[in-house]
C-alpha positions in Angstrom: 5.2 -21.1 -7.7 4.6 -18.2 -5.2 7.6 -17.1 -2.7 10.7 -19.7 -3.4 12.9 -18.6 -0.8 13.2 -15.9 1.9 16.6 -14.8 4.0 16.7 -12.7 6.6 20.3 -11.0 6.5 22.6 -10.1 9.1 21.9 -6.2 9.3 18.3 -6.3 9.2 17.6 -6.5 5.5 15.1 -9.0 3.9 15.9 -10.8 0.9 13.4 -12.8 -1.4 13.6 -14.8 -4.5 10.7 -15.9 -6.7 10.8 -18.9 -9.1 8.8 -17.9 -12.3 6.2 -20.7 -13.3 3.2 -18.4 -13.9 1.8 -16.9 -17.1 1.1 -12.7 -17.0 -2.4 -13.6 -16.3 -1.4 -15.8 -13.2 0.7 -12.9 -11.8 -1.9 -10.2 -12.3 -4.4 -12.4 -10.6 -2.3 -12.3 -7.4 -2.5 -8.6 -6.9 -5.3 -7.2 -9.4 -5.7 -4.1 -7.6 -2.2 -2.9 -8.1 -2.2 -0.4 -11.0 1.2 -0.5 -11.8 0.7 -4.3 -12.2 -1.8 -3.7 -14.3 0.2 -1.2 -16.4 2.9 -3.9 -17.0 0.6 -6.4 -18.0 -0.5 -4.4 -21.0 3.1 -3.3 -22.0 4.1 -4.4 -25.2 7.8 -5.6 -24.0 9.8 -8.8 -24.7 7.6 -11.9 -22.9 10.5 -13.0 -20.7 11.0 -9.4 -19.6 7.3 -8.9 -18.8 7.2 -11.9 -16.7 10.4 -10.7 -14.8 9.1 -7.2 -14.2 6.0 -8.5 -13.1 7.2 -11.0 -10.8 9.3 -8.4 -9.2 6.1 -6.4 -8.3 4.4 -9.5 -7.0 7.5 -10.4 -4.9 7.7 -7.0 -3.3 4.2 -7.2 -2.6 4.7 -10.6 -0.8 7.4 -9.5 1.2 5.7 -6.0 2.1 2.3 -7.0 2.3 1.0 -3.4 3.6 0.4 -1.1 0.8 1.7 0.9 -0.7 4.5 -0.5 -3.0 5.8 1.9 -5.2 9.4 1.7 -7.1 11.2 5.2 -8.1 14.4 5.5 -9.7 17.2 8.3 -8.4 19.0 10.0 -11.5 22.1 7.2 -10.9 19.4 4.5 -11.9 19.4 3.2 -8.6 15.8 2.1 -7.3 14.1 3.0 -4.0 10.8 2.0 -2.4 7.9 3.9 -1.1 9.3 7.6 -1.8 12.6 6.8 -0.2 11.6 4.8 3.0 13.2 1.8 1.8 16.3 0.9 -0.2 15.8 -1.8 -2.6 18.2 -4.2 -5.0 16.6 -6.2 -8.1 18.1 -9.0 -9.9 16.7 -11.3 -12.5 17.8 -14.3 -14.6 15.5 -16.6 -16.9 13.0 -18.3 -14.8 14.0 -16.1 -11.0 14.0 -12.8 -9.5 15.6 -11.6 -6.5 14.8 -8.7 -4.3 16.5 -7.3 -1.2 14.9 -4.8 1.1 16.3 -2.7 3.7 15.7 0.4 5.7 16.9 3.6 4.1 20.3 4.3 6.0 21.2 0.6 4.7 22.7 0.3 1.4 22.2 -3.1 -0.4 22.8 -5.0 -3.7 22.0 -8.5 -5.0 22.7 -10.3 -8.1 21.4 -13.6 -9.2 23.0 -15.8 -11.9 22.9 -19.1 -13.5 26.2 -21.1 -12.9 27.5 -21.5 -16.6 30.8 -22.1 -18.4 30.2 -18.6 -20.1 31.6 -16.9 -17.5 34.7 -19.1 -16.8 35.4 -18.0 -20.6 35.2 -14.3 -19.6 36.6 -14.6 -16.2 40.0 -13.0 -17.0 38.0 -9.9 -18.2 36.6 -9.2 -14.9 39.4 -10.6 -12.6 42.7 -9.0 -11.8 45.7 -11.4 -12.6 46.5 -12.3 -9.0 42.8 -12.5 -8.5 42.5 -15.0 -11.4 45.5 -17.2 -10.6 44.4 -17.5 -6.8 40.9 -18.4 -7.7 40.6 -19.6 -11.2 43.4 -22.3 -11.3 40.5 -25.1 -11.5 38.4 -23.3 -13.9 35.6 -23.8 -11.8 32.2 -22.4 -13.1 30.9 -21.9 -9.6 33.6 -20.0 -8.5 33.6 -17.8 -11.6 29.8 -17.3 -11.3 30.2 -16.3 -7.6 33.1 -13.8 -8.4 30.9 -12.1 -11.2 28.0 -12.0 -9.1 29.9 -10.6 -5.9 31.1 -7.9 -8.1 27.8 -7.0 -9.6 26.2 -7.0 -6.1 29.0 -4.6 -4.8 28.7 -2.4 -8.0 24.9 -2.1 -7.0 25.9 -0.3 -3.9 29.0 1.6 -4.6 28.3 2.4 -8.6 30.9 4.3 -10.5 33.9 4.2 -8.4 34.0 0.5 -8.9 32.7 0.1 -12.4 36.4 -1.4 -13.4 35.6 -4.6 -12.1 39.0 -5.9 -13.0 41.2 -3.7 -11.2 39.0 -1.9 -8.3 37.8 -5.1 -6.7 39.6 -8.3 -5.5 38.0 -11.4 -4.0 39.9 -13.5 -1.2 39.9 -17.3 -1.6 37.0 -19.1 -0.5 35.6 -22.4 -0.4 32.7 -23.6 -2.5 29.8 -24.6 -0.6 25.9 -24.6 -0.4 26.2 -21.0 1.0 29.0 -19.1 2.5 30.9 -15.7 3.0 33.3 -13.7 0.6 35.7 -11.1 1.5 36.0 -8.6 -1.2 38.8 -5.6 -1.0 37.6 -2.4 -2.9 40.7 0.0 -4.3 39.1 3.3 -4.9 40.4 6.4 -3.1 40.2 4.5 0.1 40.9 0.9 0.6 37.9 -0.8 1.9 36.8 -4.7 2.8 33.1 -5.9 2.5 31.7 -9.3 3.4 29.2 -10.5 1.1 26.9 -13.7 1.4 26.1 -16.4 -1.0 23.9 -19.4 -1.8 23.7 -21.8 -4.4 20.7 -23.6 -5.6 18.9 -25.3 -8.5 22.5 -24.3 -10.4 21.7 -20.9 -9.6 24.3 -18.2 -7.6 22.6 -15.6 -5.2 25.1 -13.2 -3.7 24.1 -10.1 -1.7 25.6 -7.5 0.1 24.4 -5.1 2.8 26.2 -1.9 4.0 24.8 0.2 7.2 26.1 3.7 6.5 
C-alpha cells in the first residue's frame, strides 16, 4: 500500500500512517539492506505482530529517508530514535501502524484505534462520572473511541502520573467531525491542560499530542 497518510503537526512533528496490505516479504523488499528489518523477518512471533513491527520500521524509513534509523527504548519503555536525536511514539491496530516523530525537546504521543461498540461498553471504566455524563449521553462509539485514544496518547507523553485514566484526565465536550481538537485537563500535582488533535478515516480514529518542553 505504501504510505497512507502524512500530517505535519502544529509544533513541527511529523506523523505518518501506513496501511498494511503487504506480506513480510513485500515489506522486506522495500529496505532489504536494513539489518533490523532482516532480523524482524526471521523472528518467530505472531504473524500480525510481525507485520506491524516490520511496517513500523518501513514507515520510519519512509519518513526519515536519510539513514540510519535505529529505535532504542528508555528504562520506562519509551522509544527514542537515532540515539536520542528524535522522540517518537508508535501505535498500531489491525491493518494500520502510525508513528509521530519530533525533535528531542518535543514529547509526542499517538494512538490509533478502530471505532467499535466494545469501547462504549467499557467507557465508564476509563472516564470519570461527570466526564461520562457529559460525553456519553448518546453512547456514541466514535466519541468513546476518541476519548480512549486521547488518554492513551497523553499517557505516552506523561507516563505514571496519569496511569489512572478515570480520575487523572478529563476531556471537555467536543463535536465529532472528520477532524478536530480535544481539550484534556490533567489532575496530578499540578493542573495542566493539553490540546490534542484527531482525525477519523476508514472507521479508524487517530489521535496525537505534542508537547514542547
